[in-house]
ROFIBA-929211 format. One record per residue (C-alpha): residue in one letter; x, y, z. Coordinates in steps of 0.2 Angstrom, whole numbers, plus 5000, padded with zeros to 4 digits. Layout:
N
+------+------+------+------+
! rest !   px !   py !   pz !
+------+------+------+------+
!    a !    X !    Y !    Z !
...
+------+------+------+------+
//
This chain:
195
+------+------+------+------+
! rest !   px !   py !   pz !
+------+------+------+------+
!    m ! 5076 ! 5239 ! 4987 !
!    k ! 5063 ! 5242 ! 5000 !
!    r ! 5052 ! 5251 ! 4987 !
!    v ! 5053 ! 5236 ! 4976 !
!    v ! 5048 ! 5224 ! 4990 !
!    l ! 5034 ! 5235 ! 4995 !
!    s ! 5027 ! 5237 ! 4978 !
!    l ! 5028 ! 5218 ! 4975 !
!    l ! 5018 ! 5215 ! 4991 !
!    l ! 5005 ! 5228 ! 4986 !
!    a ! 5003 ! 5220 ! 4969 !
!    l ! 5001 ! 5203 ! 4977 !
!    a ! 4988 ! 5210 ! 4989 !
!    t ! 4978 ! 5218 ! 4976 !
!    t ! 4978 ! 5203 ! 4964 !
!    g ! 4972 ! 5192 ! 4978 !
!    s ! 4958 ! 5203 ! 4983 !
!    a ! 4953 ! 5206 ! 4965 !
!    l ! 4952 ! 5187 ! 4962 !
!    a ! 4942 ! 5185 ! 4978 !
!    q ! 4930 ! 5198 ! 4972 !
!    a ! 4928 ! 5190 ! 4955 !
!    t ! 4923 ! 5173 ! 4963 !
!    v ! 4908 ! 5180 ! 4973 !
!    p ! 4892 ! 5174 ! 4964 !
!    i ! 4883 ! 5187 ! 4954 !
!    g ! 4864 ! 5189 ! 4956 !
!    t ! 4851 ! 5194 ! 4969 !
!    p ! 4852 ! 5182 ! 4983 !
!    p ! 4835 ! 5174 ! 4988 !
!    a ! 4827 ! 5179 ! 5005 !
!    a ! 4831 ! 5167 ! 5019 !
!    g ! 4818 ! 5156 ! 5027 !
!    r ! 4814 ! 5142 ! 5014 !
!    p ! 4825 ! 5126 ! 5013 !
!    t ! 4830 ! 5129 ! 4995 !
!    a ! 4834 ! 5148 ! 4998 !
!    n ! 4844 ! 5143 ! 5014 !
!    l ! 4854 ! 5130 ! 5003 !
!    v ! 4857 ! 5144 ! 4990 !
!    l ! 4863 ! 5156 ! 5003 !
!    d ! 4874 ! 5142 ! 5011 !
!    a ! 4882 ! 5139 ! 4994 !
!    m ! 4885 ! 5158 ! 4992 !
!    m ! 4894 ! 5158 ! 5009 !
!    a ! 4904 ! 5143 ! 5005 !
!    t ! 4910 ! 5151 ! 4989 !
!    a ! 4915 ! 5167 ! 4998 !
!    r ! 4925 ! 5157 ! 5011 !
!    a ! 4933 ! 5147 ! 4997 !
!    a ! 4939 ! 5164 ! 4989 !
!    a ! 4951 ! 5167 ! 5003 !
!    i ! 4958 ! 5149 ! 5004 !
!    n ! 4957 ! 5141 ! 4987 !
!    p ! 4953 ! 5154 ! 4973 !
!    a ! 4953 ! 5140 ! 4959 !
!    a ! 4939 ! 5131 ! 4969 !
!    a ! 4930 ! 5147 ! 4972 !
!    q ! 4929 ! 5151 ! 4954 !
!    a ! 4921 ! 5134 ! 4950 !
!    a ! 4910 ! 5136 ! 4965 !
!    s ! 4905 ! 5154 ! 4959 !
!    l ! 4898 ! 5147 ! 4943 !
!    n ! 4887 ! 5135 ! 4951 !
!    a ! 4881 ! 5147 ! 4965 !
!    s ! 4876 ! 5159 ! 4951 !
!    a ! 4867 ! 5146 ! 4942 !
!    a ! 4858 ! 5141 ! 4958 !
!    i ! 4853 ! 5159 ! 4961 !
!    q ! 4846 ! 5161 ! 4943 !
!    r ! 4837 ! 5144 ! 4944 !
!    y ! 4829 ! 5149 ! 4961 !
!    n ! 4823 ! 5166 ! 4954 !
!    m ! 4816 ! 5157 ! 4939 !
!    g ! 4806 ! 5145 ! 4951 !
!    d ! 4816 ! 5129 ! 4946 !
!    l ! 4819 ! 5123 ! 4964 !
!    p ! 4826 ! 5106 ! 4961 !
!    g ! 4838 ! 5113 ! 4949 !
!    a ! 4843 ! 5127 ! 4961 !
!    r ! 4846 ! 5114 ! 4975 !
!    a ! 4857 ! 5103 ! 4963 !
!    a ! 4867 ! 5119 ! 4958 !
!    a ! 4869 ! 5124 ! 4976 !
!    i ! 4875 ! 5107 ! 4982 !
!    q ! 4887 ! 5107 ! 4967 !
!    a ! 4893 ! 5124 ! 4972 !
!    m ! 4897 ! 5118 ! 4990 !
!    i ! 4906 ! 5103 ! 4984 !
!    e ! 4917 ! 5114 ! 4972 !
!    a ! 4920 ! 5126 ! 4986 !
!    s ! 4926 ! 5113 ! 4998 !
!    r ! 4939 ! 5105 ! 4987 !
!    t ! 4956 ! 5106 ! 4995 !
!    p ! 4969 ! 5116 ! 4986 !
!    p ! 4982 ! 5105 ! 4977 !
!    t ! 4998 ! 5103 ! 4986 !
!    a ! 5015 ! 5098 ! 4980 !
!    n ! 5021 ! 5082 ! 4987 !
!    p ! 5038 ! 5084 ! 4995 !
!    i ! 5053 ! 5075 ! 4989 !
!    l ! 5058 ! 5062 ! 5002 !
!    r ! 5076 ! 5060 ! 5006 !
!    s ! 5084 ! 5045 ! 5013 !
!    t ! 5090 ! 5046 ! 5031 !
!    i ! 5101 ! 5031 ! 5028 !
!    p ! 5119 ! 5037 ! 5023 !
!    q ! 5123 ! 5032 ! 5006 !
!    t ! 5141 ! 5027 ! 5009 !
!    s ! 5146 ! 5018 ! 5024 !
!    y ! 5163 ! 5015 ! 5031 !
!    l ! 5157 ! 5000 ! 5041 !
!    q ! 5159 ! 4984 ! 5031 !
!    t ! 5149 ! 4969 ! 5037 !
!    q ! 5150 ! 4951 ! 5033 !
!    p ! 5136 ! 4941 ! 5025 !
!    f ! 5124 ! 4933 ! 5038 !
!    p ! 5132 ! 4916 ! 5043 !
!    i ! 5122 ! 4901 ! 5039 !
!    a ! 5121 ! 4889 ! 5054 !
!    g ! 5124 ! 4873 ! 5043 !
!    g ! 5139 ! 4880 ! 5034 !
!    s ! 5131 ! 4881 ! 5017 !
!    v ! 5114 ! 4879 ! 5008 !
!    a ! 5119 ! 4863 ! 5000 !
!    a ! 5124 ! 4856 ! 5018 !
!    i ! 5107 ! 4861 ! 5025 !
!    d ! 5098 ! 4853 ! 5011 !
!    a ! 5108 ! 4837 ! 5013 !
!    n ! 5105 ! 4837 ! 5031 !
!    a ! 5086 ! 4839 ! 5028 !
!    f ! 5086 ! 4824 ! 5016 !
!    i ! 5095 ! 4813 ! 5030 !
!    a ! 5082 ! 4818 ! 5042 !
!    q ! 5069 ! 4812 ! 5030 !
!    a ! 5078 ! 4796 ! 5027 !
!    r ! 5080 ! 4793 ! 5046 !
!    g ! 5061 ! 4795 ! 5048 !
!    a ! 5058 ! 4783 ! 5034 !
!    v ! 5070 ! 4770 ! 5042 !
!    a ! 5061 ! 4772 ! 5058 !
!    a ! 5045 ! 4768 ! 5049 !
!    c ! 5052 ! 4752 ! 5041 !
!    a ! 5059 ! 4746 ! 5058 !
!    s ! 5042 ! 4749 ! 5067 !
!    r ! 5033 ! 4739 ! 5053 !
!    n ! 5047 ! 4725 ! 5053 !
!    s ! 5049 ! 4728 ! 5034 !
!    a ! 5060 ! 4717 ! 5024 !
!    n ! 5068 ! 4733 ! 5017 !
!    t ! 5074 ! 4739 ! 5034 !
!    a ! 5092 ! 4733 ! 5032 !
!    a ! 5094 ! 4740 ! 5014 !
!    a ! 5087 ! 4757 ! 5019 !
!    t ! 5098 ! 4757 ! 5035 !
!    q ! 5113 ! 4754 ! 5023 !
!    q ! 5108 ! 4768 ! 5012 !
!    l ! 5106 ! 4780 ! 5027 !
!    a ! 5123 ! 4775 ! 5033 !
!    a ! 5130 ! 4779 ! 5016 !
!    a ! 5121 ! 4796 ! 5016 !
!    q ! 5128 ! 4800 ! 5033 !
!    r ! 5146 ! 4796 ! 5027 !
!    e ! 5144 ! 4807 ! 5012 !
!    v ! 5138 ! 4822 ! 5021 !
!    q ! 5154 ! 4821 ! 5032 !
!    a ! 5164 ! 4820 ! 5016 !
!    g ! 5155 ! 4835 ! 5009 !
!    h ! 5148 ! 4825 ! 4994 !
!    y ! 5130 ! 4833 ! 4995 !
!    l ! 5123 ! 4827 ! 4978 !
!    a ! 5127 ! 4809 ! 4983 !
!    v ! 5119 ! 4812 ! 5000 !
!    v ! 5103 ! 4817 ! 4991 !
!    t ! 5103 ! 4801 ! 4980 !
!    d ! 5106 ! 4789 ! 4995 !
!    a ! 5094 ! 4797 ! 5006 !
!    r ! 5080 ! 4796 ! 4992 !
!    a ! 5084 ! 4778 ! 4990 !
!    a ! 5081 ! 4775 ! 5008 !
!    v ! 5065 ! 4784 ! 5008 !
!    d ! 5059 ! 4775 ! 4993 !
!    l ! 5063 ! 4758 ! 5001 !
!    c ! 5052 ! 4762 ! 5016 !
!    a ! 5038 ! 4771 ! 5006 !
!    a ! 5026 ! 4757 ! 5009 !
!    s ! 5029 ! 4757 ! 5028 !
!    q ! 5027 ! 4775 ! 5029 !
!    r ! 5011 ! 4774 ! 5019 !
!    d ! 5004 ! 4761 ! 5031 !
!    i ! 5008 ! 4772 ! 5046 !
!    n ! 5001 ! 4788 ! 5038 !
!    c ! 4984 ! 4779 ! 5034 !
!    q ! 4982 ! 4773 ! 5052 !
!    p ! 4968 ! 4783 ! 5061 !
+------+------+------+------+
//
């Protein structure tokens, strides 16, 4: 058993070093001292560093670094600079990582049973009816402040709406409250248009 594990480790170690050796750029490096030569040497160093961290990126960088060396040796300095920069970009790519599967920290089954959140007004329809009554009260107050002829009829409609909300007839509340608002619409318009 120990021999199998040891042989697997040896095989992995030799494969990794062979891959790292295959990614080093081929060619005679230029002499340091000029900006383009320094850039090409930096690209070669970046490729060698990438061989230990990310072999796939090192292979792509090796091709560009070799092209940079060849172009430099041919006298194509702009092409050598471009290839060296591309080699450094390729060498600095991060290795792909697998995204971990996120697991929920919330228990999927709960023995605690909760009631739905209570509504303060009792139901949505009751809250809606109370909102219409509040609007009708504002309309009647506008009628009374303007001494409108419709104040008495609007007050009767408001009283009917208040009785119906107590009885739970919410559709009738909406009808009566709208009637009160419509009767006092002119008075409300006058108040709203004041500066």
